[in-house]
N, C-alpha and C positions, 0 to 999 in steps of 0.2 A: 504493500500500500504506500509506504513512504517513497519507494522508488518511482511508482506511477505518478504520485503527486509532484515530486521534484522534477521528474522528466517533463511533465506537462508545463510546469512553470518555466523551465528553461526554454522549451520550445516556443512559449508565448513571447519570449525575449529574443527569439532567433539565435539561441545558443544550442550547439550540438554537443553531445557526449561522444567522446572517442576513446575506445578501449585499445590499449597496446597489445594485450594478450589475445582478446577475442575480436574478430572483425565482423561487425554487424552492418549489413546493407540497409539503406534507407528504403526498405520495402516492407510489405505486410509480414513476410517471413522473417526478416531481420528484426522487426519490432517484436514479433512473437518470441524469437530466441532471446531477446533482451529480457522479456518477462520471465522466461524459463530460468535464465541465469540468476535473476533477482530472487526468484522463489527458492532456488537451490541454496543461495547464499543465506537467505532467511532461515531455511531449514537447518543448515549447518550451525548457524549462530544459536538458534533455539536449542538444538540438540546438545551443543557444547555446554550451554548454561545448565541444562538438565543433568548432564553427566557431572558437572562441577558440584551441583547441589547434592547429588547422590553421594559423591565422595565426602562432602562435608558431613552429611547425615551419618555416614558409616563411621567417620572418625568420632563424632559426638556419641554414638552408641557405644563405642569402645572407651568412652570417658576421656577423649583427647580434645582439649580446647584448641580451636582452629585460629583464633585471633589473638591480638595482643592481650596479655593478661592484665588484670587490674593492678593498681599500685599495691606493693607488698609482695608481688611475684615478679619473676623475670623468666625469659625463655632461654634455656641453655641446651644447645645440641638437640633442638626439637622437643625438649621436655620442659614442663612448667616447674620451676624451682622457687623456693622461698627466698625472697630478697631480705636478708638478715636484719639490717638496721630498720628499714621501713616496715618490715613485718612486726617488729617490736612496737613501733608507734601505732600500727593498726590494732594490735592486741590491747594496747593501753587505751585507745579511743573507745573500743567496745566496752572495756571494763569501766571506764569513767562514766560513759553515757548510761550504762546499765544500772547505775546507782539512782538515776532519776533526779539527781541534784544539780545537773548542769545542762545548759541549752547547747544547741549545735553551734551557735555563734561563739559562745564562751569556750567551747571545746576546740573550735578552729583556732582561736587566738592562743589558747593554752598550748596546743600542739606546735604552733608556729614558734612560740617563745622557747619551746624545748628543742627546736631544731628540725621539726618535721617539714619536709619540702616535697613538692611534686617531682615528676620525672624531669622537668626542665628547671628545677631549682626555684619554682614559684610557690607562693603561699596558696594553700588550699582553703578556699572560703567555706562558709557554712553550707552552701548548697552541695559542694563536692564532698564534704564530710558526711552529709546526709545520704548521698548516693553510696558512699562506702558502707555506711551502717545498714543500708537496705540490701546490699549485695550478698546473695547466698553463696557466692563463689568462695567466701571466706570460711564456710562450713563444709566445703568439699562438694558443693552442688554447682551445676551449670544451667543457667536460665537463658534460654533463647526463645523469644516470642512467648508462646503459651506453653512451652515445654520446660520441664525441670528434670534434669538428668544427673546421675552421679558422675563425678569426675575422678580422674586418677591422681590429681594433685593433692598435696597435703593440706589439711584444714588448719587454719590459723586460730579459729574460734570454736568453742564448744557450742553444740546445738542449744544448750540451756541458756548461755549468755546471749546468743543471737535471738532466740525467741523472747527473752526478757527485753532486749532492745526494741524489738518490733512492738511489743506490748506497750512500751513507753510512748512510741510514736502514735499508737492508736489512742492513747489517752490525751494526745495533743493534736486533735484533728484540724484545728484552725490556727495552730501556732506558726508564727513566722511566715516564711515565704512559700510554704508548701500548700497553697490553696488550689482548688480545682480550677482547671483552665476555663471551664464554662462560666466561672464567676467573673472572668475578665475577657469579654469578647473582643476588646480592642488591643489585647496584649500582642506585641510584635507586629502590630498593624499601624498603630499611631506613631508618627515620627516625633522625636524630641524637637521642640521649637528652637533649642540652642545649638545642638550638634547634629541633628538629623538622624541619629540612631533610633532604632525602634524601642518603644517603651515596654517594660515587662510589668506584670501584675503582682502585687503583694497584699497581704492582709495581716493585721496585727490585732491581738486581743489586749485591751487595757485591763488594769486591775479591777475595774468596775464590771468587767465582763462584756463591755461594748466592743464590737468588731469594727475596725477602720480599714477601708480598702483604698489602695493607692495604685497609681501607675508611676513607675520610676524608670529613669534612664539608667541602663546597666553599665554605662561608661563611667569609670571611677572618677575621671577628671571632670565630669559634668555633674552628675548626681541630681539632675532636675527631678522634682517630684510633684505630682498632682493627685488630689483625691479623685476617686472614681467619678464622683459627680462633676467635678471641675473638668475632667477629661471629656465627659459626655457633652457638657455644655459647649466646650471648645469645638468639638466636632460638629455639633448641631449648628453652631454659628458659622463655621467655615464651609461645611459640606452637608447641608440638610438632606440632600438626596440619598447619602449613604445610610442614613438612619430611617428613611421612609419605609413603611411596611410595603411588601410586594403588592398588596391589594389596594393601596391608597389611590384614590381617584386622581386623575390627571387634571391639572388646572387648565382652564380654557385659555387660549392665547389672547 
């Protein structure tokens, strides 16, 4: 289909396709052979993709992780091995958070002061720490899509500690930045008025129990923040069509 569309567009501009390997005449038979070759190319591409997926699935069934391992592990000679120093920090992170006395932001700062760094020697913020604490890879499991498979790699965390950490997260469903995306329909769609980067959604619970929703620029040098209501008003003011319901009646000219 892609070939036919592109071929048609090129012809409308009086541009010819010339193949060095195959010689196609400008005749009905030549056009037919072009379509045949395009179909064969599509078949080989789709078949190769299928074979690659089969190979990945087979490796996963054997407990072999096919991609870059999460922080705390390294790949050595095709095997997943424990990254000694970072693994110690990972274990410390799970242990500290399992007490329920520290937030992800506080934990990120604490680990940074202790010397914990990412693979590129960068600070890991609260969102990255939360992803680590949610990852079952650290208990010897491999999660890909909707599948959860046992891995051959060594576990860094006991199942008991991991489950305790997940239970703490469930007790904080609206805490910090981990709100449902549907609560922020403009997230990563509304540009920051200062730097132009896309705004992300956050919500915070005050001691009174009231929840505040914000749109924030994720660029550290900018840090522009709007309440959800302010962002909505700004969008209505600048682009009322974007928020109009599909069934809204059209205004007469």
